[in-house]
N, C-alpha and C positions, 0 to 999 in steps of 0.2 A: 564394477558393477555394484558393490557393496556400498560405496558412498552414495550412488543413486537411490538404492533402497532406503538408506538412512534419511537422505533428504526429503523422499517422498513420504517416508513415515512421520517425519517431523511436520510435513505440510498438512497431514491428515490430523495431527493431534495438536495443531497450533492455534486452534481456535477459530479457523475459517468456518463460516456457518455452514451446518449441514445441507441445507437447501442448495447452496452453490458449490459444495464439495461433491455432492452426489451426482451433479450433472456431468462430471469429468472423471469417469471411471479409468484412471490410469491403467495401461498406456494409450487408450483408444484415442484421446485427444492431444497426443503429443505431436509437435510440430506445427510451424506457422501455417501451412497449408490447411491443416485439419483445424486449426482455431479460427482460420478466415471463412471456413464454411460455417462455422458457428456464429461467428460475430461478422456476418456479410456486410454489416453497415458501416464497419470501420475499414474494411479492405485490407488485402493480404500485405501490401507495401507498408502500409501505416503500422500494422500490427507487428510486422517484423522489425520496424524501425524501434517501437516500443520494446521489444524484447532486447534489442542490442543495447538500448540504452539503460535497461535494467540489469545487464550483465556487467555494467561497469561498477566497479567500487564506488561506493559513495554517491550512487545515483539517487535522484529525487525526482518524482513523477506525481502529477495531481491529475486526478480524474474528475472532472467538474461537468455540472449540467443539472437539468430537472431530475425529479424522482421517475423511477421507472423505465429509464433508458438501459439499465444494465450494467452501471458502473462497479458495482461489488462483484457482479458475476465476471467481467472483464478482469478486475484486479486479482480475482481468484485464479483464473486461467493463466494470466501473467506470472503470477508467482509460482504456479506449479511448473510452468515450462522453464522459468529461470532456475528453480530448484533441481530439474533434470538436467539442465545443460551444464551448471555447475558441478553436478555430481558426475557427469561425463569427464569432467576435467579433475576429478578427485578433489573437488572444493567443498567444503561443508557449507550447508545452507538450511539454517533452522528458521522456519517462518512463523510468525506471530501475528495474530489479527485480533484487533480490538476496535469497538466503537468508542470515540474519544471520551464521551461522558462516563462509559462504563471503566475505561482505564482510569481515569482521574478518580473515580470513586474508589477503584481498587487501591490506588497509591494513597489515597487518604486513609484507607483501612490498615495500611502497613506502618503508618507513622507510630513511632515508639517501640516497634518491635526490633529484634535483633537485626532483621533484614527485611527489606521491602520488595518483595518478590516480584510484584508488577513493574516498579520502577526498574529493577535490576534486568528483568526479561526483555523489557522493551528496548534498553540500552544495549543489550548483549546480543539479541538475535541478529542474524545475518540479512534477513529481509522482513520489514515491518509493514504490516497494512492497517492504516488508522483511518476508519469510516467516520462517517457523519462529522467531519471537523468543524462544519459551519456552526455546531452547537455551542462552540466557545464564544460566540458573538453575543455581546450584551442583550441584545432584542431577543435572544432565545434563551435566555437564563444564564449565560455564561458570565464568569468573573474576571477581573484583572489577572487573579491568581491562576485561572484556568487557562487564560491565553498565554501566560507566561510559562507554565508547564509545558504546554504543547509546542510552543516556540523553542524553549530550551531543549526539549527532546530531539526535535527536528535538526536543530543547529548541531547538537552533539554527535548526533549519528552522522551528520555529514562530515564532521571534524574527524570521526573515527572511520570513515569510508564505508559506512553501513548502508544499505539499500532502503529506501523507504517510499512507500506508495500512500499518497493522501487522497481521500475520496470526499468530496463534499457537494451539496446541492447549490452551488454558486452559480449565479447567473451568467458571469463573464469573468474574464481575468482580472478586470479591475475589483470586482467584488471579492474575489480571493485575494487580491493584494491588500485590500483593506482590512481583511479578517487577519491575515498572518503576518503583514508588515513588509516593509521594503527588503530587508535582508533574505528572508525565505523566498520571497518573490524572485529576486535576482538570482538565487541559486537554482530555481526552477528553470531559469532561462539560460543557464549555463550549458555550453556544449562541449563534449557529447554526454553529459552526465544529467542533465535536466529535461524535462518536458512538461508541458501543461496541455492537456487533451480536453477540449470542449466537446463533450458527447451531446451533440444537437440533433442527432437523428430521432425518429420517432420513438415513442415510448413503446415497450413491450407489453404493457399491462392493458 
């Protein structure tokens, strides 16, 4: 039970936005059935499958679609569910959340210091949520360096068997592939550790 509590505490303090964190007052939203009642537009079977993917070491999931469909809220719930399940197995799960541009800024601020906290935390945590990934695109102000840092992070976490959830307002899988490249896209389509979810239901806003 102590590992469950440790994982949930890490989830609460790992940067998940308060707006999304307060929606799920643990333990009332634990379990796929409970989650499916909240995310009725994705369905219990599909939701359960996503949890199973994220339980796998080295898993990589992308939630894509237009704004307002609840991608960040879904990622927040998935990460909480996985943290709980891993805790049941006495496995540690530190969850960290960043918007991509904020993480890149934090990394830059760490240059020249004895340690780069943002860089280290993003590589070391057991489950990383990286939001607004489309901001690395040149048309939205992203640079070649920005894209390289994000791709390197995702690639290294994959090699280190760390779990990663990517969120972006990509219109479809081809748009995602153009932004992140063939290597990351290929890993997103590996089974049983990868998944791309097009959140194409009606917006909640």
